[in-house]
N, C-alpha and C positions, 0 to 999 in steps of 0.2 A: 120321669126317669125310673127305671126298674130298680127294685131293691134286691141285691144279691145276698141271700141268706145261706149260711153254712151250718148244716146240721151235723153235730158230732155225737155219735152214739154207737156203741159196739154192736147193737142189735140192728140187723138189716130191716127187720119187721118194724121196729120202732121208727126208723128213719122214713120208711115208706108211709107209715101212718101219719107222722108229723107233716110230711110233704103234702099228702092228700088234704089234711085239715087246713094247712096254710093256703094252698091253691084254691080251696073251696070258698075262701073268704077274702083273699087278696088277689086282685087281678094284675098286679104289677110286680109280682115276686118271681125271681129266678133262684132256683134251689140247687145247691150242691150238697153232697153227703160225704162224710168221712167216718171211718170206724174207730179211729184213734188219733192221738196228738200228731203222730208222724204224718199221716195222710192229711190232716187239717193244715199242718205247716206247709206242706207242698202246695195245697190249693191256695193258701194265703200268699205264697211267694209268686204265684203266676196269675192271680186274679184280683180284681177290685172286689172286696167283700164289705158289706155294710153292717152285718149283724151275725154273731155266732150264737147258736142255740146248742148248749152243751148238756148232755145227759149226765148228771153228776150225783155221786153219793158221798157221804161225809168222810169216807176213808180215802177218797181220791185226791190226795194232796197235789199230785202232779198236774191234774186237770185244773184245779183251782189256780195254781201258779201260772199255768199256761194262759188261762183266760185273763188274769190280771196283767200279765206282761204284754199280751196283745192289746188290751184296752189302754195300756200306758204308752203304746207306740214304741216299745223298746227295739223292735226289729223291722219297723215299717209304719205305714199310716195306722193310727189308733183305730181299733174296731171294738165297738161295745159288745157286751155279751149278756145272755140270760142263762143262768143255771136252771136246768129242769130237774126238780127234785121230787121225792115222795112227799106225801102229805102228813107224815107223822109230826106231831106238834113239836117234839124236841128237835127234830131235824130242821123244821122251818125256823125255829128260834135261833138255832146255831147258824144257819145259812144267812139269816138276816143280820146277825152280828158280824159275819165275815164280809158280806158283799152289799149290805144295805138293801136297796130295792131291786137289785139285778138278779132276781130269781123268779121262778114261777112254779107253784105246786102242781103236781100232776097226780091223777088225771084232771083235765079241765076240758071245757067245751071248746070247739073250734073258734067260737066267737071270742071267748076269753083269751085264747092264744093270739088271735088277730089283734085284740086290743093291747095286749102286752107288747107285741111287735111294734105297733103304732106308737106306743108310749116312748119307746127308745129309738125307733128308726122310722120317723115320720117322713113321708115323701118330700115335703117342702124343705126339710133340712138338707136333703141331698143336693138341692140346687145351689147350695152355698159354695160348692167346689168352684174355684176360679176358672173361668173360661177365657180362651184367647181367640180373638179375631185376627187371623194372619193372612195378609194379602197373598193371592195366587196359590192358595191351598186347595187341592182337589182330591177326589177319591173315586175309586171304582167300586161299585156295589155289585157283588156277585151272589147269585142265588140259583143253584142248579144251572139251567140253561140261560138264565137271565144275566145280562151284564149291562149296567147303567153307569154312565159318566156323571159325576156330580161336582158341584161347587160346595166347598166346606165353609159355612158361614161362621161357625165357632167350634172350638174343640177344647177338651180337657182330658185328663187321664181317665175320666169316667165315661166319656162319650163324645158324640159329635152331632152337630146340626147341619144337615145337608139339604141341598136343593137340586132337583134333577127332573128330567123328562121321564114320565112313567112308562115302563114297559107293561103292556096289559097282562103279561104272564106273571108279573111280580105279585107275591102274596105277603103282606105285612105281618101275617101271623107266624111266619116261619123265620128262623134265624138267617143271617146273612154273613158274608165274609167281606171285610173292607180292606182295600189297599189304599193308603193315603200318601200323598206327595206334598212336600213343603219346599219352599225356596230357602235352603240353609245358607250360612255364610260362605261355605266352601262349594256350593252348588246344590242341585236337587237332592233331597233326602226322602227316601221312601220307607214306609213301614207297612209290611205285608202281614197277612194272617190275623187281622183283627176281627175275631168273632163278635157278633153284636146282635141285639134284638131291637126292633122298633118300639119306641115308647110313646110317640105322639105324632100327629100328622096334620098338615094344613094344605088344602088345595089352593095353589097359586093361580093357575089358569085351567080352563076347561075346553073340551072340544065342543063343536056345535050341538052334539047330542047330550051335552052336559056331563059326560063322563070326564074324569080327571085327566088332565094333560100334563101338568107340571106340579110337583109336590115339594113341600118343605117338610122334612121328617127328622125327628130326633132318634138317635141310635145310642143304646147303652152297651158298652163293651163288657163282654162276659169272659173273654179269654185273653187278658192282657199279660203277655209274657214279661219276664224281667228285662229282657233285651229291649222290647218295645217301650216299656216304662222308662228306661234309661234314655232312649232316643227322644221321647216326649220331653223329658226333663231338660235335655240339652237345647231342644228347640225353644221351649218356654223361657229358658234362661237367656237365650239370645234376644228374645222379644223384650224381656224385662230390662236388658242392658241398653236398649235403644229408646 
């Protein structure tokens, strides 16, 4: 499952540098950027985010409170954070007193940045999100001119595991758009516009020339709207009730 990391820093250049360093060492990261708390809040309200990297200085009380409130889950799922700070000794000491180990001194190597991300947001931890196997759930996978019908084996608010016949034009390196349909208590329920990226793949059957014929593929949602999240919650609540 891909890790969605939100970079919050007023500098466009710094966000680009951080993104490049993260992607050079982590092959399962999806990066979003925000220049301030307002933009970050908007992203959090419409997406599943697994970690916030916040460019912080000791005078930024609003930024500190924002990170603490998000980590506490006051307005949604709790999201851990790392404060990115300068390397002055007095600043490091003060930050450690305020947030414990939830900081990283900058500058640092790309490898050190990746290790810090792994420490707080390790891929295995992401699999703890509860998944639901719901009978008769299907999805349409759209990618440019490709359209593939799939069976949904399990689903959570973070992603879905789908099985489908492979269109040879499909490219797992590119994002897709999913439309998912459930059997709700009042009839079929459809969720459209689920932007996603592929995270893992298993070949189920092959053609005679040994090319893949049918795949089982995991998808990580990257654009989960508030409306879609509410529909998922209702569907999952119905499952829990039965």
